[in-house]
C-alpha positions, 0 to 999 in steps of 0.5 A: 111629110117625110124628108129623111129616114135613119134606122135599121135596114130590115128587108130588101126586095126587088125595088123596095126596102123596109127601114125600121125606125124605132120599131116602125117599118117604113116601106121605101121605093128605091132605084136599083142603083140605090139598092146596090149601094145599101149596107147589109140587112140589120145595119144602119142606113140613112135615106133622103126621102121624097114623099108622095101623098095621094088619096089612096096611098102615101109612097116614100121614095128613098135615095142615098144622097140629095143629088139623086133625090133632086134629079128624081124631082126634076124628072117628074116635071117631064110630061109622061114621067111618073115615079116608076119611070123616074126611078128606072132612069136613075137605075141606069144613069147617075146624076152626072151621066144624066147631066151629060145626056141632057147636055148632049141631047143623047136620047139613046142613053135615057132610052136604056131605062126600062119602060122608056121608049125613044119618044119619051127619052127625046122628051126628057132630054128636050124638056130638061135642057133648059131646066138644068141651067148651069149644069148644062155642060156638066162637070166637064165644063165646070172644071175649067170655067169660072165666072168671068173666064173667057168663053170657050174658043169654039162656038156652038155650031162648030162644036155640034159639027164636031160631035156629029163627025165623031158620031159618024165615026162610030162614037156614042153621042155622050162620049163625043160631046164630052170629048169635044167639050174638053177639046174646046176648053183646051183651046180648040177653035174650028171644027177640024181642030175640035175633031183632032182634039176630041180624038186625042181625048178619046184615045187616052 
């Protein structure tokens, strides 16, 4: 079982790389976002590895950090999501953007990935909503919330109504969710206050 590879970046293809480790070349599958951040050929590289062993093959999937690797594993728990689809999703969304999309139930963001239709995108955000646990509100909520802090002023119903109102004004679901979360953290209470606060955030 491989967990990490450190070696020389030997070759880069459309969705794979070859890492030379002591003269042995390891073929590693990567997302396009990972490929875009790799050093040049002939330079040192380190990849976090997820190993899949099957009867007819052993595949290595590489990531520059554990966050991407952990999300890859999480995506594979969704029915209908295989390794190729998981990499496609990670090609268009960072872990932070994935947290936001799941929290906002923004299937359109996930559907941007190659090979992901609306039904599968809906399944991804629905099935992962509970699995992300404390990440559910993402970095936005974490900045102002610690254990023991008072709960946000807005309840879930008011927040959802405010998000819906912003969507009707033409904003995307994820950006609307983020703006409402910030407005709620800053003390917004009823729907009108949340909308005003969120619009102020969106105008910055």
